[in-house]
C-alpha positions, 0 to 999 in steps of 0.5 A: 033136491027139493025146495019149498017157498014156505019159510020157518014161520009159514011166510013166503020165500022168494026162491029166486033170491035164495043162495045155496052155499056148499061148504067143507066142514072142519073143527070139532063135532062141538065146534064145527067150522065151514069153508065155502067151496061153491055157491049158486043163486036161484038154482038147485044144481051145481057142478063142483070139480073134483078128482074122483079116481086118484089118490087114497080113497076117502069118503067126501061129505059136503055141507049145504046152507041156504041164505037170503037177505033175512039170514042163513040157515044151519048147515046140513050134510049132503050124501057122501061120495067116494073119492080115490083110486079103486082098489085093485084085485086081489082085495082082502080084509080080515080086520086083523088086530081089530084094524082096517089097515088103511082100507075104506069101509062104510056102515049105516043102517035102517034103524039103530042096528049097525056093523061094528068091529069086535069088542070084549063082549063079541070077541069071535073071529074065524081066524083068531087074528083078533078082528072081525065085523059083527052086527047086533040086531036092535029090531027085527026089521032093521037092516045094517049095511057094511060096504067096501070102498071102490074095487076095480074088477077089470082083467079078471075072468071069474071074480068072486067074493069069498067070505066067512059068516056066522049066526045062531040057529033060530036067529032068522039071520040073513045076509044080502050081498049087493053090488053098488055101481058107479052111478050109485044104483045097487043090484042084489047078487046073493041072499044067504040064510045065515041062520043055517050056520048053526053058530059055526063059521061058514064060507060062501062064494058069490060070483061078480063076473057080471061086473068086470066091464064096470070102472069099479064097484062096491060090495055091500053086506046087508044083514038082518036078524031077530032082535038081540041076535048077532051076525058075524062077517070075517075074512073077506076076499074079492079076487079072480078064481080058478077051479083049483087054486091054493095060496099061502100066508105066513105069520112070523115074529118081527123080532126074535132072540137067538137060542129061542124057538119061535112059532111060525104060522102058515095059512093055506087058502083054497080059493078054488071051486073044488076040494084040494087033495095031496098038497104039501106045505113047506117052510124055509129059513134062508132058502133051507128047508126046515119043516114040511107037512102033507095033510091027509084030509082035503081042504074044502073049497073056499076054506082055509087051514093054518099050520104051526111050525117051530123054527129053532134059532141057533145061539151061534147064528151070525146073521142079523135076521132070517127070511122065512118062506112058506111054499104050497106045493100043489100039482093041480094048482092053476094059479101059482103066483101066490103059492110062495110068501115070505116074512122077515124076522130080525134077530135081537142083538145082545149088548152084553159083553161077551168073551173077547176070544175063545179056542178049542183043542182036541185032547185025549179027554175030549175037546177043551174049550177056553176063553177070556174072562169078560171084563165089564165096564160102565157105559153111558147110553141114551135109550130112544126105544127105536129098536124095539117092536112098535106097540109092544107092551111092558117089555122093551129089551132090558126095560120092563113096566108093570100096571098096578091098576089093571083096566082097559086102556083108551085112546085119544081118537076114534082110530084105535092104536094096535095095543088099545083096549088091553091092560098095560102100563106102557106101550111102545107108541109109533104113531105112523105105524098102523095108527095115524097117517102123516097128514093126521100126525101133522094135525096133532103134532103133540103125538110125535116122538121127542127124537126118532118115531117111537116113545113110551106111552101110558094111556088113560084106562077105565075099570069094568064099569067104565069109570076112569082110573088113577094111574099106578104104572112102573117103568123099571130100568136095566141094571145100572153100573152102581156108581153115582150118576145123574140120569135124564129123560124127556117127558110129555103130557097132552092137553085138549087145546080145542076144549081148553082142558089141561091134563097134567101128568104126575110121576115119581122117580125112585132107586133101588140098591138091591133088585127091581122089585117095587118094594125095594125102591126109595123115592127121590125128591118130590113128585114131578108134574108135566103140564105144558103139552111139550117135551120137558127134560127131567134130571135126577141124581142117583146115589152111589150103589144104585142098581136100578131106577124106576119111573112111577106114573101116578096121575089121578083119574080126573087128569089122566090122558096120556103120559109119554117118555123118551130118550132116557140117558143113564150109565149102565154096566152089564152087571155080574157074570153069573156063569158061562155057557158052552154051545156045540153047533148051537146046542148047549153042552155045558155051563161053568161058574163065572170064575172058570174059563175052560170046559172039556166036552167029553161027549164030542166025536173026535172025527166030527168037525164042530163049531163051538161058541161061548156066552156070558150069562148075566142076571138079566140076559145072555151075551152074543156067542164068541166063536171058538177057533180050532187050535188042535194042530197049531195056526199055520196056513190055509190048505189049497184043497179048501174050495170054500171056507169061512173067515173069522177075526182072531177074536172069533168073530165071523166076517165072511161065509163060503168064500173061495179067496181073499180078494175082497178081504181087507188087509189083516190077520184072520182065522180060516179052519182054525189056522192063521192067515195073513192078508197083505 
């Protein structure tokens, strides 16, 4: 650190009388606060104890000020340092959904050019996951830097950086790869002529084997291009490598409905230095093979390929979810540790009433299926939205929302929430899921749910010109019981206490006696306002005959910030049964009107054993299936010849699978292979 004995007004400064104050900065950018952590008088060096290699990685910046008897200078930032435990191998980042997933990255530049994550103007990414880094050159001579956090290479035999890049022909784009050592010095290990990419995503591999003996390193991507050109970087890996090495990734829905067919993506990466031939990709559901593919074309070294598989979910599925597993079978693979990968999908359980019981009987005309009619009754529930997918938008089980004023949604912080930047009325906010850390949420407790961890949120939005927009967001309830009732729910706005700016949010409550179309709703009472920055309960009486209610968020542009809803209490009925559906081994074989409770399956093979199920269908959904029991030969006992069997309750609900005895069953009456069994 250099110091001068010349003051602001060219006067002499006695440096031996100057005290240097080292501080941490808090508060906001407009109103910063400084807390002293150390000071030294008459010297320009100081040792400050810090824990440097444990905990989560952060970029630590300290601030310095000089003072003497005549006053104190303003604070200036000192060079930042990385604190925290180095990341282990393998390290990867694809900026999926435009998020960094808790990894530390640093950016800076020699001019105005800098690295950014993608946006609407530069949406390209190599793997279609909604995220990548890009640099827009502001001047021919600018260099932009993108750096990883600390990474430990220890234990690797041949570590490499593998990544994708893209630039246009004639852009003069270059990407230098630098390794930053623990002492802060850097060494260039590669210089890539990205203009040769010709506007196509290109993979490169850079050896880092010379640095395995270092405690840690950071890897810098240093980009340059002619003014106005863009350099993209995506899908980065730092890992040990082999001559032949395939790995698998899987992407499956977090939740799914029974009876639907879901798309499951399996991505195969070739981290080997040789092309891969003769490999096979398999998809399993609960360890049962459901699909496979053997590509004819080789997979080039350092490239990847994505396979799309369809997974049909039986409407008769009795499990709460499924474990989907992707497997890459490759005989030449020298590293099989990452050839299998799994993902869990939870089945959405319908709350609609289903037939209490069902039976099937083989007759001369076919298989006759019979069931009890559904008896609907009203129930009171409090919807806290905890069971739905975090950051989903505009559809939350039986709740749906519509944004009449479409625009780009914003957020309150620099850290983007996963659905930010899209157009929606409400999103299912879950602050601790891919948005804020626990420590950050404690600093902004106004973004906590009323109960649980999730709530509906409508954030401020802007038009294409960047102008704030008035809100016109509608949230529609599921079908109600139709009786007179009082609904209640909790609402909240958020104020900027630092700037002492309030953002009161307004909304109306409406009801409909017919359907959930906006034009069918009638406003109840006056417009409501929430302005305290605290959760407030709202109660509204609905008249008899109300089939739906709606909350219309309508805050004017100047006040719109974030409007939150949680814990909605209401009385509902399942609605009217429209028809019944009959399934055989998960395949729909018939439908009958709601006043009919029997169906004859004339296409069944009399020599084949089937599983039948019956569901009730409503205007806004379908019930779970009731499994039919076989009454063809009467209900007697269980044959001792049966080695394993499934056990059902007398109302057709499966309670055990592939059991060989009743030792684990509670006392009661059960159905096994269509026959009654009494467990004493």
